[in-house]
C-alpha positions as CSV (number, residue, x, y, z in Angstrom):
1,M,120.3,195.5,38.4
2,S,121.4,192.1,39.7
3,V,118.4,190.4,38.1
4,F,119.0,192.1,34.8
5,Y,122.7,191.0,34.9
6,R,121.8,187.4,35.7
7,V,119.2,187.1,33.0
8,T,121.5,188.8,30.4
9,I,124.5,186.5,31.2
10,G,122.1,183.4,31.0
11,L,120.7,184.3,27.6
12,I,124.0,185.3,26.1
13,G,125.7,182.0,27.3
14,L,122.8,179.8,26.0
15,L,122.5,181.6,22.7
16,L,126.3,181.4,22.1
17,L,126.2,177.7,22.9
18,L,123.3,177.1,20.4
19,Y,125.2,178.9,17.7
20,W,128.4,177.0,18.5
21,T,126.5,173.7,18.4
22,V,125.1,174.5,15.0
23,L,128.6,175.2,13.7
24,E,130.2,172.1,15.2
25,G,127.5,169.5,14.4
26,Q,126.0,166.8,16.5
27,V,127.3,165.8,20.0
28,N,128.5,162.3,21.0
29,R,125.7,160.2,22.6
30,F,128.0,159.2,25.5
31,V,127.8,162.8,26.7
32,V,124.5,161.8,28.4
33,I,126.4,159.7,30.9
34,F,128.5,162.7,31.9
35,V,125.4,164.8,32.1
36,I,124.1,162.4,34.7
37,Y,127.4,162.6,36.6
38,G,127.1,166.4,36.5
39,I,123.5,166.5,37.7
40,F,124.5,164.4,40.8
41,I,127.4,166.7,41.6
42,E,125.4,169.9,41.1
43,A,122.5,168.6,43.2
44,R,124.8,168.3,46.2
45,P,127.1,171.3,46.1
46,V,129.4,172.4,48.9
47,K,127.5,175.4,50.4
48,M,129.6,178.5,51.0
49,R,128.5,181.9,52.5
50,Y,128.6,183.5,49.1
51,G,127.3,180.7,46.8
52,A,128.2,177.1,46.5
53,L,131.2,175.0,45.2
54,S,131.1,171.7,43.4
55,L,133.6,169.2,41.9
56,G,132.1,170.0,38.5
57,M,135.5,170.2,36.9
58,T,135.7,166.4,37.4
59,V,133.1,166.0,34.7
60,V,133.7,169.1,32.5
61,L,137.4,168.5,31.8
62,P,137.0,164.9,30.7
63,A,134.0,165.9,28.5
64,V,136.3,168.5,26.8
65,V,139.2,166.1,26.2
66,L,137.0,163.1,25.2
67,F,134.1,164.8,23.3
68,G,135.1,168.4,22.7
69,P,134.2,171.8,24.1
70,V,130.7,171.9,22.7
71,A,129.9,168.6,24.4
72,A,131.4,169.9,27.7
73,A,129.4,173.0,27.5
74,W,126.2,171.0,27.2
75,V,127.2,168.8,30.1
76,S,127.7,172.0,32.2
77,V,124.4,173.6,31.1
78,W,122.2,170.5,31.6
79,S,123.9,169.6,34.9
80,S,123.3,173.1,36.2
81,L,119.7,173.4,34.9
82,V,118.6,170.1,36.3
83,G,120.8,169.5,39.3
84,N,121.1,173.1,40.6
85,G,118.0,174.5,39.1
86,I,115.0,172.2,38.8
87,L,115.9,169.9,41.7
88,K,116.7,172.8,44.0
89,N,113.6,174.9,42.9
90,R,115.8,177.9,42.1
91,P,114.3,181.1,40.8
92,V,114.3,181.2,37.0
93,D,116.8,184.1,36.8
94,I,119.3,182.3,39.1
95,A,119.0,179.0,37.3
96,L,119.3,180.8,33.9
97,F,122.4,182.7,35.1
98,N,124.1,179.5,36.4
99,A,123.6,177.7,33.1
100,G,124.6,180.7,31.0
101,Q,127.8,181.5,33.0
102,Y,128.8,177.8,32.8
103,A,128.3,177.9,29.0
104,L,130.4,181.1,28.7
105,S,133.1,179.7,30.9
106,V,133.4,176.4,29.0
107,I,133.2,178.2,25.6
108,T,136.0,180.6,26.5
109,A,138.1,177.9,28.1
110,G,137.4,175.5,25.2
111,Y,138.6,178.1,22.7
112,V,141.9,178.4,24.7
113,F,142.1,174.6,24.8
114,T,141.9,174.4,21.0
115,L,144.4,177.2,20.6
116,A,146.8,175.4,22.9
117,G,146.8,172.4,20.6
118,G,144.3,170.2,22.5
119,T,143.0,167.2,20.5
120,I,139.5,165.7,21.1
121,G,139.8,162.1,22.1
122,G,143.5,162.3,22.6
123,F,145.6,160.8,25.4
124,L,146.5,162.7,28.6
125,G,150.1,163.4,27.8
126,E,149.4,165.2,24.5
127,N,146.6,167.3,26.1
128,L,148.2,168.1,29.5
129,V,149.2,171.7,28.8
130,A,146.0,172.4,26.9
131,S,144.0,170.9,29.8
132,L,145.8,173.0,32.4
133,L,145.1,176.1,30.4
134,F,141.5,175.1,30.1
135,I,141.2,174.7,33.9
136,G,142.9,178.1,34.5
137,T,140.7,180.0,31.9
138,Y,137.5,178.3,33.2
139,F,138.4,179.3,36.7
140,I,139.1,183.0,35.9
141,V,135.9,183.4,33.8
142,N,133.7,181.6,36.2
143,S,135.0,183.5,39.2
144,L,134.6,186.9,37.6
145,L,131.1,186.2,36.4
146,V,129.8,184.8,39.7
147,S,131.6,187.3,42.0
148,L,130.2,190.1,39.9
149,A,126.7,188.7,40.4
150,F,127.2,188.7,44.1
151,Y,128.6,192.2,44.1
152,L,125.6,193.5,42.1
153,H,123.3,191.8,44.6
154,D,125.0,193.0,47.7
155,R,127.4,195.9,47.5
156,S,128.2,196.2,51.2
157,N,131.5,194.6,50.1
158,S,133.8,195.2,47.2
159,W,133.8,193.0,44.1
160,F,137.3,191.9,45.0
161,S,136.1,190.8,48.4
162,Y,133.6,188.4,46.8
163,I,136.4,186.9,44.6
164,R,138.7,186.6,47.7
165,S,136.0,185.2,50.0
166,G,135.9,181.8,48.3
167,L,139.3,181.8,46.7
168,F,140.8,179.1,48.9
169,W,138.0,176.7,48.3
170,D,137.8,177.5,44.6
171,V,141.4,176.7,44.1
172,F,141.2,173.6,46.2
173,S,138.1,172.3,44.4
174,Y,139.7,173.0,41.0
175,I,142.9,171.2,41.9
176,L,141.0,168.2,43.3
177,G,138.5,168.2,40.5
178,G,141.3,168.4,37.9
179,A,143.1,165.5,39.5
180,F,139.9,163.3,39.4
181,A,139.3,164.5,35.9
182,F,142.7,163.2,34.7
183,L,141.9,159.9,36.4
184,M,138.6,159.7,34.6
185,I,140.3,160.4,31.3
186,L,142.9,157.6,32.0
187,S,140.2,155.2,33.1
188,Y,138.2,155.9,29.9
189,H,141.1,155.1,27.6
190,E,142.1,152.0,29.6
191,I,138.7,150.5,30.5
192,G,136.1,152.5,28.6
193,L,132.9,154.2,29.8
194,W,132.6,151.9,32.8
195,G,136.0,153.1,34.0
196,T,134.7,156.6,34.5
197,L,132.0,155.2,36.8
198,L,134.7,153.6,39.0
199,V,136.3,157.0,39.4
200,F,133.1,158.9,39.8
201,I,131.8,156.9,42.8
202,P,134.5,158.1,45.2
203,I,134.2,161.6,43.7
204,A,130.5,161.6,44.7
205,G,131.3,160.5,48.2
206,L,134.0,163.1,48.6
207,S,131.6,165.8,47.4
208,Y,129.0,164.6,49.9
209,I,131.6,164.8,52.7
210,F,132.7,168.3,51.8
211,S,129.1,169.4,51.7
212,L,128.6,168.0,55.3
213,Q,131.8,169.8,56.4
214,M,130.6,173.2,55.2
215,E,127.2,172.6,56.8
216,L,128.9,171.9,60.1
217,T,131.0,175.0,59.7
218,E,128.0,177.2,59.1
219,T,126.2,175.5,62.1
220,N,129.2,176.1,64.3
221,R,129.2,179.8,63.2
222,E,125.5,180.1,64.2
223,L,126.2,178.4,67.5
224,R,129.1,180.7,68.2
225,V,126.9,183.8,67.5
226,L,124.2,182.3,69.7
227,Y,126.7,181.7,72.5
228,D,128.2,185.2,72.3
229,F,124.7,186.7,72.4
230,S,123.7,184.6,75.4
231,R,126.7,185.9,77.2
232,R,125.8,189.4,76.4
233,L,122.2,188.8,77.5
234,N,123.4,187.5,80.9
235,R,125.1,190.8,81.5
236,T,121.9,192.8,81.0
237,A,119.8,193.8,84.0
238,F,116.2,193.4,82.8
239,K,116.4,196.7,80.8
240,V,115.1,197.1,77.3
241,D,117.9,199.4,76.2
242,E,120.5,197.0,77.4
243,L,118.9,194.1,75.5
244,I,118.8,196.2,72.3
245,E,122.4,197.2,72.8
246,A,123.3,193.5,73.3
247,M,121.6,192.6,70.0
248,S,123.3,195.5,68.2
249,N,126.7,194.5,69.4
250,T,126.2,190.9,68.3
251,L,124.9,192.0,64.9
252,D,127.9,194.2,64.4
253,D,130.0,191.0,64.6
254,V,128.0,189.3,61.9
255,F,127.2,191.6,59.1
256,A,127.1,195.3,58.1
257,Y,123.9,197.4,58.5
258,N,122.9,201.1,58.6
259,V,119.9,201.0,60.9
260,F,118.6,198.6,63.6
261,A,115.3,199.0,65.4
262,V,113.0,197.1,67.8
263,Y,109.3,197.5,68.2
264,L,107.5,196.4,71.4
265,P,103.9,196.2,72.5
266,D,101.9,199.5,72.7
267,G,99.4,198.2,75.3
268,D,96.4,198.1,73.1
269,E,97.3,194.8,71.4
270,K,96.8,196.3,68.0
271,S,100.0,198.1,67.5
272,L,103.7,198.1,68.3
273,L,105.8,201.2,69.3
274,L,109.4,202.0,68.4
275,A,111.3,201.1,71.6
276,S,114.7,202.0,70.3
277,Q,116.7,202.5,67.1
278,L,120.4,202.7,66.3
279,A,121.4,204.3,63.0
280,D,124.5,205.6,61.3
281,D,125.3,209.2,61.6
282,G,123.6,211.2,58.9
283,F,120.9,208.6,58.2
284,D,117.4,209.9,58.8
285,W,115.7,206.8,60.0
286,S,112.4,208.6,60.6
287,L,111.8,208.8,56.9
288,V,111.6,205.1,56.4
289,L,110.8,203.7,59.9
290,P,107.5,204.6,61.5
291,E,107.1,205.4,65.2
292,K,104.2,203.0,65.4
293,V,103.4,199.8,63.6
294,V,99.7,199.0,63.3
295,L,99.2,195.2,63.1
296,G,98.0,194.1,59.7
297,E,98.7,197.4,58.0
298,D,101.6,198.3,55.7
299,V,104.6,196.0,55.2
300,L,105.8,195.8,58.8
301,G,102.3,195.3,60.2
302,L,101.7,192.5,57.7
303,V,105.0,190.8,58.6
304,A,104.1,191.0,62.3
305,V,100.7,189.4,61.7
306,E,102.1,186.7,59.4
307,G,104.8,185.8,62.1
308,S,107.4,184.9,59.5
309,S,110.8,186.5,58.9
310,R,111.3,188.3,55.6
311,I,113.8,190.2,53.5
312,I,112.2,193.2,51.9
313,N,114.1,195.0,49.1
314,D,113.8,198.5,47.7
315,V,112.2,200.1,50.7
316,Y,112.0,203.9,50.4
317,S,110.3,207.1,51.6
318,D,108.2,209.0,49.0
319,E,109.0,212.2,50.9
320,K,112.7,212.5,50.3
321,R,113.4,209.1,48.9
322,E,115.6,208.2,51.8
323,V,116.4,204.6,50.7
324,L,116.6,201.3,52.6
325,Y,117.7,199.0,49.7
326,S,117.3,195.9,51.9
327,L,115.4,195.3,55.1
328,M,115.3,192.2,57.3
329,V,112.3,191.9,59.5
330,V,111.8,189.3,62.2
331,P,108.7,189.0,64.5
332,L,109.5,188.5,68.2
333,I,107.3,185.5,69.1
334,V,107.1,183.5,72.3
335,D,104.7,180.6,72.7
336,E,102.8,181.8,69.5
337,K,102.4,185.3,71.1
338,L,103.7,188.4,69.3
339,F,106.0,190.3,71.6
340,G,107.5,192.7,69.1
341,L,109.4,193.2,65.9
342,S,113.1,193.6,65.1
343,L,114.6,194.8,61.9
344,V,117.9,195.8,60.3
345,G,118.3,197.8,57.1
346,R,121.0,198.9,54.6
347,N,120.8,202.0,52.6
348,D,123.9,201.4,50.3
349,T,123.0,201.1,46.7
350,G,122.1,197.5,45.9
351,A,123.3,196.3,49.4
352,F,120.8,193.4,49.7
353,F,120.8,191.0,52.6
354,A,121.4,187.3,51.9
355,N,119.3,184.4,53.2
356,E,122.2,183.4,55.4
357,D,122.0,186.9,57.0
358,L,118.3,186.4,57.6
359,R,118.9,183.0,59.3
360,I,121.5,184.5,61.7
361,F,119.3,187.5,62.4
362,S,116.3,185.2,63.1
363,I,118.3,183.1,65.5
364,I,119.4,186.2,67.5
365,S,115.9,187.7,67.4
366,H,114.2,184.6,68.5
367,Q,116.5,184.3,71.5
368,A,116.0,188.0,72.2
369,A,112.2,187.5,72.2
370,F,112.4,185.4,75.4
371,A,114.6,188.0,77.0
372,F,112.2,190.8,76.0
373,E,109.3,188.8,77.4
374,N,111.2,188.3,80.7
375,T,112.2,192.0,80.8
376,L,108.7,193.2,80.2
377,L,107.2,190.8,82.8
378,Y,109.8,191.9,85.3
379,Q,109.1,195.6,84.6
380,Q,105.3,195.0,85.0
381,T,105.9,193.2,88.3
382,E,108.2,195.9,89.5
383,T,105.6,198.5,88.5
384,L,102.8,196.7,90.3
385,A,105.0,196.4,93.4
386,K,105.5,200.1,93.7
387,T,102.3,201.6,92.4
388,D,98.8,202.0,93.7
389,P,96.3,199.9,91.6
390,V,93.5,202.5,91.8
391,T,95.3,205.7,91.0
392,G,98.5,204.5,89.3
393,L,100.6,206.7,91.6
394,Y,103.4,205.4,93.7
395,N,102.2,203.5,96.8
396,Y,103.1,204.0,100.4
397,R,106.1,201.7,100.5
398,H,107.8,203.3,97.4
399,F,107.0,206.7,98.8
400,T,108.8,206.1,102.0
401,D,111.8,204.7,100.2
402,R,112.0,207.7,97.9
403,L,111.5,210.1,100.8
404,N,114.4,208.6,102.7
405,D,116.6,208.8,99.5
406,E,115.6,212.5,98.9
407,V,116.3,213.4,102.6
408,R,119.8,211.8,102.3
409,R,120.4,213.7,99.0
410,A,119.2,217.0,100.5
411,R,121.5,216.6,103.5
412,L,124.5,215.6,101.3
413,N,124.0,218.5,98.9
414,D,122.8,221.0,101.6
415,S,119.6,221.6,99.6
416,R,116.0,222.1,100.5
417,L,113.2,219.6,100.4
418,A,109.5,220.1,100.9
419,L,106.7,217.6,101.5
420,L,102.9,218.1,100.9
421,Y,100.4,216.0,102.8
422,I,97.0,216.1,101.1
423,D,93.5,214.9,102.3
424,F,90.1,215.1,100.5
425,N,87.6,217.1,102.6
426,D,84.5,215.1,103.4
427,F,85.4,212.2,101.1
428,S,83.2,209.8,103.0
429,E,80.3,211.9,101.8
430,F,81.1,211.1,98.2
431,N,81.3,207.4,99.0
432,N,78.0,207.4,100.9
433,R,76.2,209.4,98.3
434,Y,77.6,208.0,95.0
435,G,79.2,204.7,96.0
436,H,82.7,203.5,96.3
437,L,83.1,203.0,92.5
438,V,82.5,206.7,91.9
439,G,84.8,207.4,94.9
440,D,87.6,205.5,93.1
441,R,86.9,207.5,90.0
442,I,87.4,210.7,91.9
443,L,90.7,209.5,93.3
444,R,91.9,208.6,89.8
445,S,90.9,212.0,88.6
446,F,92.7,213.7,91.4
447,A,95.8,211.6,90.6
448,D,95.7,213.1,87.1
449,I,95.4,216.6,88.6
450,M,98.4,216.0,90.8
451,Q,100.6,214.8,87.9
452,E,99.6,217.8,85.8
453,S,100.2,220.2,88.7
454,V,103.7,219.2,89.7
455,R,107.1,219.0,88.0
456,G,108.6,216.0,86.4
457,S,111.1,215.8,89.2
458,D,108.4,215.8,91.9
459,I,107.2,212.5,93.4
460,P,103.4,212.3,93.9
461,A,102.1,209.2,95.8
462,R,99.0,207.8,97.5
463,Y,99.6,207.5,101.2
464,G,96.4,205.6,102.0
465,G,92.6,206.0,101.6
466,D,92.0,209.6,100.5
467,E,95.4,210.8,101.6
468,F,98.1,211.8,99.2
469,V,101.6,213.1,99.4
470,V,104.0,214.9,97.1
471,I,107.8,215.0,97.6
472,L,109.2,218.3,96.2
473,P,113.1,218.1,95.8
474,N,115.0,221.4,95.8
475,T,111.9,223.3,96.8
476,S,111.6,226.2,99.3
477,K,108.7,226.8,101.5
478,T,107.4,229.6,99.3
479,K,107.5,227.4,96.2
480,A,105.8,224.6,98.0
481,E,103.0,226.9,99.1
482,Q,102.5,227.9,95.4
483,V,102.2,224.2,94.5
484,A,99.7,223.6,97.3
485,L,97.6,226.6,96.1
486,R,97.7,225.3,92.5
487,L,96.4,221.9,93.7
488,K,93.6,223.4,95.7
489,T,92.5,225.7,92.8
490,A,92.6,222.8,90.3
491,V,90.5,220.5,92.5
492,A,88.0,223.3,93.2
493,S,87.5,224.0,89.5
494,Y,87.7,220.4,88.2
495,P,84.3,219.0,86.9
496,F,84.2,215.7,88.8
497,T,81.4,213.4,87.3
498,D,80.1,210.0,87.8
499,D,80.3,207.1,85.2
500,E,77.4,208.6,83.3
501,G,78.9,212.1,83.1
502,N,76.6,213.6,85.7
503,P,78.3,216.4,87.8
504,L,79.1,215.7,91.4
505,I,79.0,218.0,94.4
506,P,82.1,220.3,94.6
507,A,85.2,218.9,96.0
508,S,88.0,220.4,98.0
509,I,91.3,219.3,99.7
510,S,93.3,220.3,102.7
511,V,97.1,220.5,102.3
512,G,99.7,220.4,105.0
513,M,103.3,221.2,104.4
514,A,106.7,220.8,106.0
515,T,110.2,221.6,104.7
516,L,113.7,220.4,105.4
517,P,115.8,221.8,107.1
518,D,113.5,224.7,108.2
519,D,110.8,222.5,109.9
520,A,112.3,219.0,110.2
521,L,115.6,217.2,109.9
522,S,114.4,213.6,109.1
523,A,111.8,211.8,106.9
524,T,109.7,210.9,109.9
525,E,109.6,214.5,111.1
526,L,108.6,215.7,107.7
527,I,105.7,213.3,107.5
528,Y,104.6,214.1,111.1
529,L,104.7,217.9,110.7
530,A,103.0,217.8,107.2
531,D,100.3,215.6,108.6
532,Q,99.7,217.9,111.6
533,N,99.6,221.0,109.4
534,M,97.1,219.2,107.1
535,Y,94.8,218.4,110.1
536,S,95.0,222.0,111.3
537,E,93.8,223.2,107.9
538,K,91.1,220.5,107.8
539,T,89.8,221.7,111.2
540,K,89.5,225.2,109.8
541,H,87.6,223.8,106.8
542,K,85.1,222.1,109.1
543,Q,84.6,225.3,111.1
């Protein structure tokens, strides 16, 4: 819709200007000088969040008064096409729109100038009222056409908000441009064409200063966002959810969006998994965001591999056509290594993101990439510190910490706690017959059996060697005996094999049990009694 509007306005404006030129006749050759002025001004506009402002009125108004509305329209068109189109490498539809809307603005305002009694080549006094009406009409038409283009491109705000967003700078630039325009008209009548150059030089310098001021303002905004995000990151505690929440809170302060998601490594180096997503109520993100991004496949996978931030428009699901009209995707890269993918999307009709939004989102995401790297490394280190490298179960140190915590909790809540102490029967025979590598394979298989045989709230761990333990919170002696029996049965029926898939000799385990408060009152007593009961059962097994 926005592209169609821009092209339509551009073609209508240029066609009307051609028709008007045919009716009015040839244009004064001195207009070329004003075209050069205009190109210089348009090539260095004052950048705003929703577009750019220039002191173009400084050139357009003198062209109207001195050479007529047709000449002024051509000055605007050529200045825009060359200065703000060709030299800026603008897309064709945008360059065409800018030229067309300038033509329409000058044509409409020029008609008002003529109706108000303006005379071409006349002095300032006799054209003062007509010139002011020209400026006012030009301002209204130009503001309406440009703000409507922004509204059709991004409907996250109202049409009026786009008019209001740059109103102050619009009025300021028109007042300043109009004042300089009157000086150029006076200098032309007093000195001639060279007089306009004397006025234009300070205008060009002022335009350059304004442009730098707005660039500094935008840079300051980006630094402020970066500072606020850094403060939020400092309050996180190496947790992915807290990092994502910090990103979300910062983005809320910058622009509107309907869904925000982060993908992090899956472990196989070929895909990314959805780590977290935040979406508006009623928005079914699952229809447009996959749970898994395969690197190099589909849009998200390709963006991740390319490593460059992108705005993707008109993203939808074929299933129910749940629409994301605009999606910003930024790869999370640290030292040329992909750590994940972050994205935000809008599902409002025509609510497209702007390049300024992508730049801010990229800044936040790139800083977040380092935080995600540190968090993932911290979590990996923390996991290695409390897990057994062979079985992946908790190690002895973490087991003792958790057992002490569970004993304190059981005493505080006056609840029961059971501990199973497990030992493989004749495990040395497996190592002697098949080797230690096969022995480690058996231990890993037994770890899988343990995790499948206990509850999610239970805590299995490797105590050392071929000895294992399981903490069973809120568990009576009867329930613990059932878990022990389930483990024995599972081990006896499990098809243990070597690396080539050959079956091994049957395996069995001995299980000792102790409960709190029936058998023991402390963690040390629980371990001691469970160990003793295990050895009693192991002795029976050998007999």
